[in-house]
C-alpha positions as semicolon CSV with decimal commas, in nm:
position;residue;x (nm);y (nm);z (nm)
1;M;10,893;14,775;9,213
2;S;10,543;14,870;9,183
3;N;10,282;14,834;9,399
4;P;10,179;14,423;9,383
5;T;9,843;14,331;9,255
6;V;9,604;14,081;9,402
7;E;9,410;13,825;9,219
8;I;9,163;13,617;9,357
9;K;9,048;13,268;9,190
10;G;8,894;13,068;9,376
11;A;9,079;12,952;9,710
12;T;9,385;13,082;9,541
13;G;9,496;13,432;9,620
14;T;9,782;13,519;9,381
15;V;9,997;13,841;9,425
16;F;10,197;13,943;9,098
17;L;10,543;14,121;9,151
18;T;10,686;14,414;8,896
19;G;11,021;14,501;8,896
20;R;11,298;14,545;9,153
21;F;11,154;14,244;9,454
22;T;11,339;14,438;9,759
23;F;11,321;14,541;10,148
24;D;11,216;14,860;10,028
25;V;10,840;14,720;9,896
26;Q;10,839;14,516;10,239
27;K;10,506;14,720;10,335
28;A;10,308;14,758;9,982
29;F;10,436;14,312;9,924
30;K;10,293;14,314;10,302
31;E;9,981;14,503;10,254
32;A;9,944;14,227;9,917
33;V;9,932;13,969;10,164
34;N;9,791;14,016;10,473
35;P;9,407;14,042;10,342
36;L;9,505;13,647;10,194
37;L;9,638;13,532;10,489
38;D;9,346;13,672;10,740
39;N;9,020;13,575;10,391
40;P;8,961;13,229;10,531
41;A;8,890;13,117;10,221
42;I;9,194;13,169;10,088
43;R;9,386;12,786;10,136
44;T;9,661;12,876;9,876
45;I;9,852;13,194;9,792
46;A;10,026;13,209;9,551
47;I;10,346;13,464;9,398
48;D;10,366;13,511;9,026
49;L;10,690;13,586;8,952
50;S;10,685;13,632;8,581
51;A;10,780;13,991;8,561
52;A;10,956;14,027;8,918
53;S;11,382;14,133;8,772
54;Y;11,532;14,109;9,016
55;M;11,548;13,973;9,441
56;D;11,815;14,089;9,690
57;S;11,780;13,910;10,017
58;A;11,598;14,113;10,177
59;A;11,315;13,961;9,997
60;L;11,417;13,582;9,988
61;G;11,366;13,638;10,415
62;I;10,959;13,836;10,321
63;L;10,967;13,557;10,171
64;L;11,033;13,291;10,448
65;L;10,804;13,546;10,668
66;V;10,504;13,474;10,471
67;R;10,570;13,123;10,430
68;E;10,556;13,110;10,837
69;K;10,275;13,323;10,836
70;A;10,044;13,138;10,585
71;T;10,153;12,749;10,786
72;T;10,007;12,901;11,062
73;H;9,680;13,031;10,849
74;G;9,664;12,682;10,772
75;K;9,761;12,802;10,400
76;Q;10,018;12,681;10,147
77;M;10,249;12,918;9,986
78;A;10,335;12,849;9,618
79;L;10,616;13,046;9,394
80;R;10,467;13,039;8,996
81;N;10,607;13,145;8,696
82;A;10,944;13,263;8,793
83;N;11,106;13,380;8,531
84;P;11,504;13,310;8,359
85;T;11,696;13,560;8,575
86;V;11,503;13,503;8,961
87;L;11,501;13,132;8,919
88;P;11,885;13,016;8,962
89;I;11,874;13,260;9,295
90;L;11,556;13,048;9,418
91;K;11,707;12,754;9,312
92;L;12,050;12,856;9,471
93;V;11,882;12,887;9,813
94;K;11,720;12,606;9,694
95;F;11,311;12,805;9,776
96;D;11,215;12,496;9,515
97;R;11,249;12,259;9,805
98;L;11,026;12,488;10,064
99;F;10,741;12,632;9,874
100;E;10,533;12,460;9,578
101;T;10,721;12,613;9,252
102;S;10,610;12,622;8,926
């Protein structure tokens, strides 16, 4: 995976992921997300998965940890634009019930 990019629009901070989302990119992902968690103007953290080609179990765990931190900070977390490769994984583990998805 290349380094995540971040875009802020209004009260939403979006993290764009490309390529393989695995444990190996945990540090880069956290470096992208942590400023959004700390920013009081951000109410929703969206993870854009349109260009993610793969997710492993570690990536799912990372998303759960960030969701927990977001809740602690009074923020919502959403998964956006899951492509046909990643969407079945999210549905299999019922993430569509844990996260706002679109």
